[in-house]
BALOBA-1460 file (C-alpha; in Angstrom, 3 decimals):
// residues 357
<rec num="1" residu="x" x="187.333" y="-1.055" z="-35.195"/>
<rec num="2" residu="x" x="186.797" y="-4.432" z="-33.529"/>
<rec num="3" residu="x" x="189.025" y="-7.396" z="-34.392"/>
<rec num="4" residu="x" x="187.760" y="-9.026" z="-37.573"/>
<rec num="5" residu="x" x="187.228" y="-12.393" z="-35.890"/>
<rec num="6" residu="x" x="184.764" y="-10.855" z="-33.405"/>
<rec num="7" residu="x" x="183.136" y="-8.308" z="-35.744"/>
<rec num="8" residu="x" x="179.377" y="-8.662" z="-36.195"/>
<rec num="9" residu="x" x="177.710" y="-6.993" z="-39.188"/>
<rec num="10" residu="x" x="174.035" y="-7.032" z="-40.159"/>
<rec num="11" residu="x" x="172.867" y="-5.885" z="-43.616"/>
<rec num="12" residu="x" x="169.214" y="-4.875" z="-43.863"/>
<rec num="13" residu="x" x="167.532" y="-4.882" z="-47.288"/>
<rec num="14" residu="x" x="163.741" y="-4.869" z="-47.238"/>
<rec num="15" residu="x" x="162.620" y="-4.254" z="-50.820"/>
<rec num="16" residu="x" x="162.405" y="-6.030" z="-54.168"/>
<rec num="17" residu="x" x="164.094" y="-9.102" z="-55.627"/>
<rec num="18" residu="x" x="166.343" y="-7.238" z="-58.071"/>
<rec num="19" residu="x" x="167.431" y="-4.777" z="-55.389"/>
<rec num="20" residu="x" x="168.526" y="-7.636" z="-53.146"/>
<rec num="21" residu="x" x="170.398" y="-9.395" z="-55.967"/>
<rec num="22" residu="x" x="172.249" y="-6.119" z="-56.568"/>
<rec num="23" residu="x" x="173.257" y="-6.020" z="-52.904"/>
<rec num="24" residu="x" x="175.311" y="-9.227" z="-53.215"/>
<rec num="25" residu="x" x="178.474" y="-7.424" z="-54.459"/>
<rec num="26" residu="x" x="178.459" y="-5.430" z="-51.205"/>
<rec num="27" residu="x" x="178.160" y="-8.659" z="-49.226"/>
<rec num="28" residu="x" x="180.986" y="-10.288" z="-51.179"/>
<rec num="29" residu="x" x="183.278" y="-7.281" z="-50.715"/>
<rec num="30" residu="x" x="182.655" y="-7.264" z="-46.961"/>
<rec num="31" residu="x" x="183.439" y="-10.972" z="-46.745"/>
<rec num="32" residu="x" x="186.675" y="-10.459" z="-48.673"/>
<rec num="33" residu="x" x="187.662" y="-7.690" z="-46.242"/>
<rec num="34" residu="x" x="186.562" y="-9.567" z="-43.090"/>
<rec num="35" residu="x" x="186.892" y="-13.316" z="-43.755"/>
<rec num="36" residu="x" x="186.335" y="-14.284" z="-40.100"/>
<rec num="37" residu="x" x="183.549" y="-11.821" z="-39.219"/>
<rec num="38" residu="x" x="179.927" y="-12.720" z="-38.596"/>
<rec num="39" residu="x" x="178.053" y="-11.207" z="-41.534"/>
<rec num="40" residu="x" x="174.273" y="-11.640" z="-41.537"/>
<rec num="41" residu="x" x="171.389" y="-10.271" z="-43.579"/>
<rec num="42" residu="x" x="167.832" y="-9.306" z="-42.684"/>
<rec num="43" residu="x" x="165.411" y="-9.428" z="-45.609"/>
<rec num="44" residu="x" x="161.738" y="-10.181" z="-46.160"/>
<rec num="45" residu="x" x="160.174" y="-13.558" z="-46.843"/>
<rec num="46" residu="x" x="159.329" y="-12.516" z="-50.420"/>
<rec num="47" residu="x" x="162.956" y="-12.314" z="-51.542"/>
<rec num="48" residu="x" x="164.839" y="-14.469" z="-49.014"/>
<rec num="49" residu="x" x="165.561" y="-17.171" z="-51.631"/>
<rec num="50" residu="x" x="168.039" y="-14.753" z="-53.263"/>
<rec num="51" residu="x" x="170.379" y="-15.174" z="-50.287"/>
<rec num="52" residu="x" x="169.415" y="-18.658" z="-49.101"/>
<rec num="53" residu="x" x="172.620" y="-20.244" z="-50.455"/>
<rec num="54" residu="x" x="174.890" y="-17.189" z="-50.450"/>
<rec num="55" residu="x" x="178.404" y="-18.382" z="-49.455"/>
<rec num="56" residu="x" x="179.413" y="-14.996" z="-48.013"/>
<rec num="57" residu="x" x="176.808" y="-14.902" z="-45.230"/>
<rec num="58" residu="x" x="176.722" y="-16.632" z="-41.865"/>
<rec num="59" residu="x" x="172.959" y="-16.311" z="-41.412"/>
<rec num="60" residu="x" x="169.975" y="-14.962" z="-43.342"/>
<rec num="61" residu="x" x="166.975" y="-13.771" z="-41.328"/>
<rec num="62" residu="x" x="163.603" y="-13.035" z="-42.880"/>
<rec num="63" residu="x" x="160.392" y="-11.471" z="-41.653"/>
<rec num="64" residu="x" x="157.007" y="-11.480" z="-43.378"/>
<rec num="65" residu="x" x="155.429" y="-8.201" z="-44.362"/>
<rec num="66" residu="x" x="151.741" y="-7.898" z="-43.597"/>
<rec num="67" residu="x" x="150.792" y="-7.995" z="-47.286"/>
<rec num="68" residu="x" x="152.776" y="-11.211" z="-47.747"/>
<rec num="69" residu="x" x="151.090" y="-13.179" z="-44.951"/>
<rec num="70" residu="x" x="150.034" y="-16.712" z="-45.841"/>
<rec num="71" residu="x" x="146.354" y="-17.109" z="-46.606"/>
<rec num="72" residu="x" x="144.491" y="-17.607" z="-43.355"/>
<rec num="73" residu="x" x="147.407" y="-16.522" z="-41.151"/>
<rec num="74" residu="x" x="146.373" y="-14.278" z="-38.267"/>
<rec num="75" residu="x" x="147.893" y="-10.811" z="-37.966"/>
<rec num="76" residu="x" x="148.847" y="-11.537" z="-34.352"/>
<rec num="77" residu="x" x="150.671" y="-14.707" z="-35.421"/>
<rec num="78" residu="x" x="152.770" y="-12.740" z="-37.874"/>
<rec num="79" residu="x" x="153.461" y="-10.038" z="-35.285"/>
<rec num="80" residu="x" x="154.556" y="-12.657" z="-32.730"/>
<rec num="81" residu="x" x="156.994" y="-14.192" z="-35.215"/>
<rec num="82" residu="x" x="158.451" y="-10.770" z="-35.952"/>
<rec num="83" residu="x" x="158.884" y="-10.108" z="-32.230"/>
<rec num="84" residu="x" x="160.657" y="-13.460" z="-31.765"/>
<rec num="85" residu="x" x="162.972" y="-12.581" z="-34.668"/>
<rec num="86" residu="x" x="163.674" y="-9.194" z="-33.096"/>
<rec num="87" residu="x" x="164.706" y="-10.841" z="-29.830"/>
<rec num="88" residu="x" x="166.988" y="-13.228" z="-31.675"/>
<rec num="89" residu="x" x="168.671" y="-10.390" z="-33.584"/>
<rec num="90" residu="x" x="168.976" y="-8.294" z="-30.446"/>
<rec num="91" residu="x" x="170.929" y="-11.093" z="-28.770"/>
<rec num="92" residu="x" x="173.501" y="-11.027" z="-31.596"/>
<rec num="93" residu="x" x="174.713" y="-7.610" z="-30.380"/>
<rec num="94" residu="x" x="175.814" y="-6.320" z="-33.773"/>
<rec num="95" residu="x" x="178.715" y="-3.918" z="-34.081"/>
<rec num="96" residu="x" x="177.466" y="-2.475" z="-37.386"/>
<rec num="97" residu="x" x="174.106" y="-2.447" z="-39.092"/>
<rec num="98" residu="x" x="174.179" y="-1.370" z="-42.762"/>
<rec num="99" residu="x" x="170.972" y="-0.004" z="-44.278"/>
<rec num="100" residu="x" x="171.446" y="-1.191" z="-47.852"/>
<rec num="101" residu="x" x="169.673" y="0.879" z="-50.475"/>
<rec num="102" residu="x" x="170.046" y="3.762" z="-52.894"/>
<rec num="103" residu="x" x="168.675" y="6.418" z="-50.545"/>
<rec num="104" residu="x" x="167.445" y="7.234" z="-47.070"/>
<rec num="105" residu="x" x="165.366" y="4.432" z="-45.534"/>
<rec num="106" residu="x" x="163.711" y="5.805" z="-42.416"/>
<rec num="107" residu="x" x="161.691" y="2.730" z="-41.524"/>
<rec num="108" residu="x" x="164.715" y="0.457" z="-41.792"/>
<rec num="109" residu="x" x="166.671" y="2.941" z="-39.674"/>
<rec num="110" residu="x" x="164.078" y="2.666" z="-36.926"/>
<rec num="111" residu="x" x="164.243" y="-1.112" z="-37.146"/>
<rec num="112" residu="x" x="168.034" y="-1.025" z="-36.893"/>
<rec num="113" residu="x" x="167.995" y="1.340" z="-33.904"/>
<rec num="114" residu="x" x="165.818" y="-1.074" z="-31.920"/>
<rec num="115" residu="x" x="168.517" y="-3.737" z="-32.332"/>
<rec num="116" residu="x" x="170.908" y="-1.560" z="-30.264"/>
<rec num="117" residu="x" x="174.014" y="-1.967" z="-32.466"/>
<rec num="118" residu="x" x="177.180" y="0.030" z="-31.775"/>
<rec num="119" residu="x" x="176.891" y="1.788" z="-35.132"/>
<rec num="120" residu="x" x="174.354" y="2.215" z="-37.920"/>
<rec num="121" residu="x" x="175.542" y="3.065" z="-41.443"/>
<rec num="122" residu="x" x="173.048" y="4.504" z="-43.896"/>
<rec num="123" residu="x" x="172.287" y="7.239" z="-46.371"/>
<rec num="124" residu="x" x="170.833" y="10.523" z="-45.157"/>
<rec num="125" residu="x" x="169.629" y="13.341" z="-47.428"/>
<rec num="126" residu="x" x="172.320" y="15.783" z="-46.258"/>
<rec num="127" residu="x" x="175.008" y="13.351" z="-45.111"/>
<rec num="128" residu="x" x="174.475" y="14.355" z="-41.464"/>
<rec num="129" residu="x" x="173.722" y="12.001" z="-38.555"/>
<rec num="130" residu="x" x="170.151" y="11.315" z="-37.508"/>
<rec num="131" residu="x" x="168.708" y="9.969" z="-34.294"/>
<rec num="132" residu="x" x="169.428" y="6.458" z="-35.599"/>
<rec num="133" residu="x" x="172.237" y="6.740" z="-38.167"/>
<rec num="134" residu="x" x="175.524" y="7.706" z="-36.542"/>
<rec num="135" residu="x" x="177.742" y="6.881" z="-39.549"/>
<rec num="136" residu="x" x="175.860" y="8.710" z="-42.306"/>
<rec num="137" residu="x" x="176.662" y="8.843" z="-45.997"/>
<rec num="138" residu="x" x="175.144" y="11.490" z="-48.243"/>
<rec num="139" residu="x" x="172.593" y="10.167" z="-50.725"/>
<rec num="140" residu="x" x="174.474" y="9.792" z="-54.055"/>
<rec num="141" residu="x" x="173.499" y="12.088" z="-56.886"/>
<rec num="142" residu="x" x="175.865" y="10.869" z="-59.615"/>
<rec num="143" residu="x" x="174.402" y="8.694" z="-62.359"/>
<rec num="144" residu="x" x="175.718" y="5.224" z="-61.555"/>
<rec num="145" residu="x" x="174.592" y="1.638" z="-61.389"/>
<rec num="146" residu="x" x="172.755" y="0.778" z="-58.169"/>
<rec num="147" residu="x" x="175.647" y="-1.512" z="-57.133"/>
<rec num="148" residu="x" x="177.990" y="1.480" z="-57.352"/>
<rec num="149" residu="x" x="175.488" y="3.784" z="-55.639"/>
<rec num="150" residu="x" x="175.659" y="1.577" z="-52.539"/>
<rec num="151" residu="x" x="179.475" y="1.578" z="-52.397"/>
<rec num="152" residu="x" x="179.714" y="4.502" z="-49.904"/>
<rec num="153" residu="x" x="177.900" y="2.394" z="-47.313"/>
<rec num="154" residu="x" x="180.947" y="0.180" z="-46.797"/>
<rec num="155" residu="x" x="183.526" y="2.988" z="-46.745"/>
<rec num="156" residu="x" x="183.320" y="3.340" z="-42.921"/>
<rec num="157" residu="x" x="184.434" y="-0.298" z="-42.773"/>
<rec num="158" residu="x" x="187.379" y="0.255" z="-45.095"/>
<rec num="159" residu="x" x="185.728" y="-1.219" z="-48.199"/>
<rec num="160" residu="x" x="185.542" y="1.233" z="-51.097"/>
<rec num="161" residu="x" x="184.664" y="-0.942" z="-54.117"/>
<rec num="162" residu="x" x="181.937" y="-3.547" z="-54.537"/>
<rec num="163" residu="x" x="182.641" y="-6.931" z="-56.078"/>
<rec num="164" residu="x" x="182.585" y="-7.029" z="-59.868"/>
<rec num="165" residu="x" x="179.962" y="-9.764" z="-60.082"/>
<rec num="166" residu="x" x="176.688" y="-10.664" z="-58.445"/>
<rec num="167" residu="x" x="176.424" y="-13.769" z="-56.286"/>
<rec num="168" residu="x" x="173.374" y="-15.982" z="-56.712"/>
<rec num="169" residu="x" x="173.532" y="-19.681" z="-55.900"/>
<rec num="170" residu="x" x="170.438" y="-21.717" z="-56.848"/>
<rec num="171" residu="x" x="168.983" y="-24.428" z="-54.663"/>
<rec num="172" residu="x" x="170.556" y="-27.662" z="-56.039"/>
<rec num="173" residu="x" x="167.266" y="-29.526" z="-55.588"/>
<rec num="174" residu="x" x="165.425" y="-26.949" z="-57.699"/>
<rec num="175" residu="x" x="168.058" y="-27.199" z="-60.441"/>
<rec num="176" residu="x" x="167.747" y="-30.988" z="-60.379"/>
<rec num="177" residu="x" x="163.944" y="-30.797" z="-60.657"/>
<rec num="178" residu="x" x="164.178" y="-28.320" z="-63.540"/>
<rec num="179" residu="x" x="166.681" y="-30.553" z="-65.309"/>
<rec num="180" residu="x" x="164.446" y="-33.592" z="-64.841"/>
<rec num="181" residu="x" x="161.473" y="-31.715" z="-66.286"/>
<rec num="182" residu="x" x="163.568" y="-30.664" z="-69.257"/>
<rec num="183" residu="x" x="164.803" y="-34.196" z="-69.869"/>
<rec num="184" residu="x" x="161.204" y="-35.446" z="-69.825"/>
<rec num="185" residu="x" x="160.338" y="-33.447" z="-72.969"/>
<rec num="186" residu="x" x="160.463" y="-35.583" z="-76.099"/>
<rec num="187" residu="x" x="161.962" y="-32.717" z="-78.119"/>
<rec num="188" residu="x" x="164.880" y="-32.139" z="-75.749"/>
<rec num="189" residu="x" x="168.303" y="-33.447" z="-76.763"/>
<rec num="190" residu="x" x="171.228" y="-33.663" z="-74.364"/>
<rec num="191" residu="x" x="173.639" y="-30.798" z="-74.965"/>
<rec num="192" residu="x" x="171.062" y="-28.732" z="-76.860"/>
<rec num="193" residu="x" x="171.644" y="-24.975" z="-76.752"/>
<rec num="194" residu="x" x="168.938" y="-23.340" z="-74.662"/>
<rec num="195" residu="x" x="167.724" y="-19.741" z="-74.846"/>
<rec num="196" residu="x" x="165.474" y="-18.405" z="-72.109"/>
<rec num="197" residu="x" x="162.618" y="-16.035" z="-72.967"/>
<rec num="198" residu="x" x="161.022" y="-14.401" z="-69.938"/>
<rec num="199" residu="x" x="157.753" y="-12.844" z="-71.082"/>
<rec num="200" residu="x" x="156.428" y="-11.291" z="-67.854"/>
<rec num="201" residu="x" x="156.946" y="-7.734" z="-66.657"/>
<rec num="202" residu="x" x="155.279" y="-5.947" z="-63.764"/>
<rec num="203" residu="x" x="155.272" y="-2.516" z="-65.440"/>
<rec num="204" residu="x" x="153.088" y="-2.152" z="-68.565"/>
<rec num="205" residu="x" x="155.849" y="-0.128" z="-70.276"/>
<rec num="206" residu="x" x="158.178" y="-3.149" z="-70.020"/>
<rec num="207" residu="x" x="155.952" y="-5.658" z="-71.854"/>
<rec num="208" residu="x" x="156.721" y="-7.046" z="-75.306"/>
<rec num="209" residu="x" x="153.781" y="-8.520" z="-77.286"/>
<rec num="210" residu="x" x="153.202" y="-12.269" z="-77.548"/>
<rec num="211" residu="x" x="153.265" y="-12.241" z="-81.358"/>
<rec num="212" residu="x" x="156.804" y="-10.848" z="-81.374"/>
<rec num="213" residu="x" x="157.997" y="-13.431" z="-78.846"/>
<rec num="214" residu="x" x="156.527" y="-16.040" z="-81.202"/>
<rec num="215" residu="x" x="158.386" y="-14.615" z="-84.198"/>
<rec num="216" residu="x" x="161.598" y="-14.357" z="-82.186"/>
<rec num="217" residu="x" x="161.394" y="-17.972" z="-81.010"/>
<rec num="218" residu="x" x="160.885" y="-19.165" z="-84.589"/>
<rec num="219" residu="x" x="163.834" y="-17.115" z="-85.779"/>
<rec num="220" residu="x" x="166.122" y="-18.345" z="-83.011"/>
<rec num="221" residu="x" x="165.204" y="-21.959" z="-83.675"/>
<rec num="222" residu="x" x="165.666" y="-21.578" z="-87.428"/>
<rec num="223" residu="x" x="169.166" y="-20.141" z="-87.097"/>
<rec num="224" residu="x" x="170.390" y="-21.678" z="-83.835"/>
<rec num="225" residu="x" x="168.562" y="-25.027" z="-83.749"/>
<rec num="226" residu="x" x="168.132" y="-24.293" z="-80.071"/>
<rec num="227" residu="x" x="165.556" y="-25.133" z="-77.470"/>
<rec num="228" residu="x" x="163.429" y="-22.299" z="-76.047"/>
<rec num="229" residu="x" x="162.758" y="-22.157" z="-72.318"/>
<rec num="230" residu="x" x="159.627" y="-20.039" z="-71.865"/>
<rec num="231" residu="x" x="159.456" y="-18.344" z="-68.454"/>
<rec num="232" residu="x" x="156.456" y="-16.485" z="-67.085"/>
<rec num="233" residu="x" x="154.651" y="-15.576" z="-63.883"/>
<rec num="234" residu="x" x="151.636" y="-17.903" z="-63.560"/>
<rec num="235" residu="x" x="148.161" y="-16.518" z="-62.995"/>
<rec num="236" residu="x" x="145.308" y="-14.607" z="-64.571"/>
<rec num="237" residu="x" x="146.256" y="-11.258" z="-66.055"/>
<rec num="238" residu="x" x="143.133" y="-9.724" z="-64.486"/>
<rec num="239" residu="x" x="144.024" y="-10.733" z="-60.920"/>
<rec num="240" residu="x" x="144.315" y="-7.363" z="-59.114"/>
<rec num="241" residu="x" x="146.774" y="-8.644" z="-56.479"/>
<rec num="242" residu="x" x="148.970" y="-11.081" z="-58.391"/>
<rec num="243" residu="x" x="148.470" y="-10.688" z="-62.148"/>
<rec num="244" residu="x" x="150.066" y="-13.383" z="-64.258"/>
<rec num="245" residu="x" x="150.666" y="-14.270" z="-67.868"/>
<rec num="246" residu="x" x="149.005" y="-17.651" z="-68.330"/>
<rec num="247" residu="x" x="147.007" y="-16.352" z="-71.288"/>
<rec num="248" residu="x" x="150.032" y="-14.837" z="-73.009"/>
<rec num="249" residu="x" x="152.070" y="-17.992" z="-72.422"/>
<rec num="250" residu="x" x="149.285" y="-20.202" z="-73.782"/>
<rec num="251" residu="x" x="149.131" y="-18.147" z="-76.995"/>
<rec num="252" residu="x" x="152.884" y="-18.508" z="-77.476"/>
<rec num="253" residu="x" x="152.901" y="-22.225" z="-76.705"/>
<rec num="254" residu="x" x="150.023" y="-22.916" z="-79.117"/>
<rec num="255" residu="x" x="151.662" y="-20.926" z="-81.906"/>
<rec num="256" residu="x" x="154.994" y="-22.735" z="-81.498"/>
<rec num="257" residu="x" x="153.674" y="-26.274" z="-81.592"/>
<rec num="258" residu="x" x="156.313" y="-28.546" z="-83.105"/>
<rec num="259" residu="x" x="159.285" y="-26.500" z="-81.895"/>
<rec num="260" residu="x" x="161.439" y="-27.596" z="-78.949"/>
<rec num="261" residu="x" x="159.665" y="-25.244" z="-76.545"/>
<rec num="262" residu="x" x="159.887" y="-25.940" z="-72.822"/>
<rec num="263" residu="x" x="157.283" y="-24.128" z="-70.685"/>
<rec num="264" residu="x" x="158.608" y="-22.925" z="-67.320"/>
<rec num="265" residu="x" x="155.856" y="-21.347" z="-65.220"/>
<rec num="266" residu="x" x="157.508" y="-20.456" z="-61.930"/>
<rec num="267" residu="x" x="155.200" y="-20.294" z="-58.921"/>
<rec num="268" residu="x" x="157.991" y="-19.527" z="-56.470"/>
<rec num="269" residu="x" x="161.253" y="-17.609" z="-56.454"/>
<rec num="270" residu="x" x="163.368" y="-20.751" z="-55.779"/>
<rec num="271" residu="x" x="161.738" y="-22.342" z="-58.849"/>
<rec num="272" residu="x" x="162.614" y="-19.338" z="-61.006"/>
<rec num="273" residu="x" x="166.223" y="-19.278" z="-59.817"/>
<rec num="274" residu="x" x="166.663" y="-23.030" z="-60.259"/>
<rec num="275" residu="x" x="165.104" y="-23.101" z="-63.734"/>
<rec num="276" residu="x" x="166.935" y="-20.026" z="-64.971"/>
<rec num="277" residu="x" x="170.234" y="-21.726" z="-64.167"/>
<rec num="278" residu="x" x="169.718" y="-23.909" z="-67.281"/>
<rec num="279" residu="x" x="169.560" y="-21.625" z="-70.387"/>
<rec num="280" residu="x" x="172.716" y="-20.384" z="-72.079"/>
<rec num="281" residu="x" x="171.378" y="-16.866" z="-72.646"/>
<rec num="282" residu="x" x="168.290" y="-14.957" z="-71.560"/>
<rec num="283" residu="x" x="166.096" y="-12.395" z="-73.341"/>
<rec num="284" residu="x" x="163.809" y="-10.491" z="-71.001"/>
<rec num="285" residu="x" x="162.593" y="-7.141" z="-69.740"/>
<rec num="286" residu="x" x="164.135" y="-5.186" z="-66.903"/>
<rec num="287" residu="x" x="162.998" y="-6.573" z="-63.569"/>
<rec num="288" residu="x" x="163.718" y="-9.178" z="-60.949"/>
<rec num="289" residu="x" x="164.134" y="-12.006" z="-63.472"/>
<rec num="290" residu="x" x="166.753" y="-9.995" z="-65.371"/>
<rec num="291" residu="x" x="168.838" y="-9.533" z="-62.225"/>
<rec num="292" residu="x" x="168.423" y="-13.213" z="-61.378"/>
<rec num="293" residu="x" x="169.757" y="-14.115" z="-64.822"/>
<rec num="294" residu="x" x="172.705" y="-11.769" z="-64.271"/>
<rec num="295" residu="x" x="173.321" y="-13.288" z="-60.858"/>
<rec num="296" residu="x" x="173.497" y="-16.686" z="-62.523"/>
<rec num="297" residu="x" x="176.081" y="-15.389" z="-65.022"/>
<rec num="298" residu="x" x="173.841" y="-15.409" z="-68.104"/>
<rec num="299" residu="x" x="174.476" y="-13.115" z="-71.102"/>
<rec num="300" residu="x" x="171.327" y="-11.033" z="-71.504"/>
<rec num="301" residu="x" x="169.370" y="-9.043" z="-74.058"/>
<rec num="302" residu="x" x="167.221" y="-6.765" z="-71.930"/>
<rec num="303" residu="x" x="164.270" y="-4.515" z="-72.755"/>
<rec num="304" residu="x" x="163.895" y="-1.243" z="-70.881"/>
<rec num="305" residu="x" x="160.757" y="0.883" z="-70.836"/>
<rec num="306" residu="x" x="160.131" y="3.512" z="-68.156"/>
<rec num="307" residu="x" x="163.153" y="2.623" z="-66.057"/>
<rec num="308" residu="x" x="166.716" y="3.919" z="-65.838"/>
<rec num="309" residu="x" x="169.028" y="1.569" z="-67.729"/>
<rec num="310" residu="x" x="172.117" y="3.266" z="-66.330"/>
<rec num="311" residu="x" x="171.029" y="2.421" z="-62.781"/>
<rec num="312" residu="x" x="169.456" y="-0.991" z="-63.360"/>
<rec num="313" residu="x" x="171.276" y="-2.675" z="-66.249"/>
<rec num="314" residu="x" x="172.625" y="-6.217" z="-65.653"/>
<rec num="315" residu="x" x="175.749" y="-6.178" z="-63.501"/>
<rec num="316" residu="x" x="178.862" y="-8.230" z="-64.219"/>
<rec num="317" residu="x" x="177.702" y="-10.094" z="-67.350"/>
<rec num="318" residu="x" x="177.666" y="-9.354" z="-71.104"/>
<rec num="319" residu="x" x="174.439" y="-7.589" z="-72.020"/>
<rec num="320" residu="x" x="172.686" y="-5.636" z="-74.749"/>
<rec num="321" residu="x" x="170.110" y="-3.003" z="-73.816"/>
<rec num="322" residu="x" x="167.149" y="-2.085" z="-75.993"/>
<rec num="323" residu="x" x="165.193" y="1.014" z="-74.944"/>
<rec num="324" residu="x" x="163.049" y="2.725" z="-77.587"/>
<rec num="325" residu="x" x="162.717" y="6.531" z="-77.592"/>
<rec num="326" residu="x" x="159.085" y="6.139" z="-76.554"/>
<rec num="327" residu="x" x="160.141" y="4.204" z="-73.412"/>
<rec num="328" residu="x" x="157.530" y="1.609" z="-74.417"/>
<rec num="329" residu="x" x="158.988" y="-1.876" z="-74.908"/>
<rec num="330" residu="x" x="156.052" y="-2.733" z="-77.167"/>
<rec num="331" residu="x" x="157.617" y="-0.436" z="-79.775"/>
<rec num="332" residu="x" x="160.697" y="-2.655" z="-80.164"/>
<rec num="333" residu="x" x="160.740" y="-4.537" z="-83.468"/>
<rec num="334" residu="x" x="161.743" y="-8.131" z="-84.069"/>
<rec num="335" residu="x" x="164.619" y="-6.896" z="-86.219"/>
<rec num="336" residu="x" x="165.999" y="-4.810" z="-83.353"/>
<rec num="337" residu="x" x="165.908" y="-7.745" z="-80.939"/>
<rec num="338" residu="x" x="167.533" y="-10.133" z="-83.429"/>
<rec num="339" residu="x" x="170.297" y="-7.580" z="-84.092"/>
<rec num="340" residu="x" x="170.880" y="-7.132" z="-80.352"/>
<rec num="341" residu="x" x="171.108" y="-10.889" z="-79.865"/>
<rec num="342" residu="x" x="173.646" y="-11.039" z="-82.697"/>
<rec num="343" residu="x" x="175.760" y="-8.355" z="-81.024"/>
<rec num="344" residu="x" x="175.569" y="-10.238" z="-77.744"/>
<rec num="345" residu="x" x="176.762" y="-13.449" z="-79.375"/>
<rec num="346" residu="x" x="179.650" y="-11.589" z="-80.982"/>
<rec num="347" residu="x" x="180.682" y="-10.314" z="-77.563"/>
<rec num="348" residu="x" x="180.685" y="-13.767" z="-76.001"/>
<rec num="349" residu="x" x="182.379" y="-15.382" z="-79.004"/>
<rec num="350" residu="x" x="179.501" y="-17.501" z="-80.270"/>
<rec num="351" residu="x" x="178.016" y="-17.779" z="-83.775"/>
<rec num="352" residu="x" x="175.653" y="-14.988" z="-84.739"/>
<rec num="353" residu="x" x="172.055" y="-15.424" z="-85.842"/>
<rec num="354" residu="x" x="171.272" y="-14.347" z="-89.374"/>
<rec num="355" residu="x" x="169.261" y="-11.242" z="-90.026"/>
<rec num="356" residu="x" x="165.488" y="-11.460" z="-90.228"/>
<rec num="357" residu="x" x="164.485" y="-12.394" z="-93.727"/>
């Protein structure tokens, strides 16, 4: 293996926000093993904010997928930018490219091969080399968290265990803006306990009804005298490309008039990360926002529908999982959520809420 001060490693992760957040323990463990190496990441423009301030990386490169092109941007313009990025990466002459993921990623393997690195590490179905992957690892079959599933990818570099926590550093300017917006609310008091409720979920099976979020917010305020930060994805729920929860949020806000409720519609990923740095705890469904909260060190009550809690639960923070037998989050009762929040507070050594009356 090359001397650590000349070693060049590129990590490729092309998929969703939560997946990239869960890759940060791998990045941290590599940095701990090779403090002087050049460690870079290649991601897409949709999730690049996850790594924008990561202290363990030298550089973060991002390309724009066709479906994420800016409105009015020509296809050829996007292709030219991707070619320019390819040339820049090619010049870095990487020693190792790691195809981060929980399984075989053929398209990423082809991308890595074109960069002409000395070695490519990735999962293959049978653990045998392919035309691109010369340091293969067999796709894991054991039931583990996704952070643990990726651990074999760093074994060829002498790193066998991922870091115990996620790494997510918010943009300081976004945190400042979120704090200013909070301070501008007449009902906010300095030092007030804040609980974040994230009401959006991409999968229908992960959605909890507005009326139960309303009842939960009232209960939390009654027993905690806390402020409620209400997070949601802006937009019309009927938008076929980017459905949002403006209608659901409006119903909750109207019903909770008079409570210290702080609406936090987040148009961009940096906004979501910066705003979610403020609450003390977060209650949400499984998804990108849940992993962001975990990356920010927040204790979490999380709702799971048709997803594998063993693979995707929050990593490195106290959490309570609620997954009904039906795998439909809508079947969770207020009483179940209040009880889970009480258990979470007991774990972190804070006063419990009372039971629902």
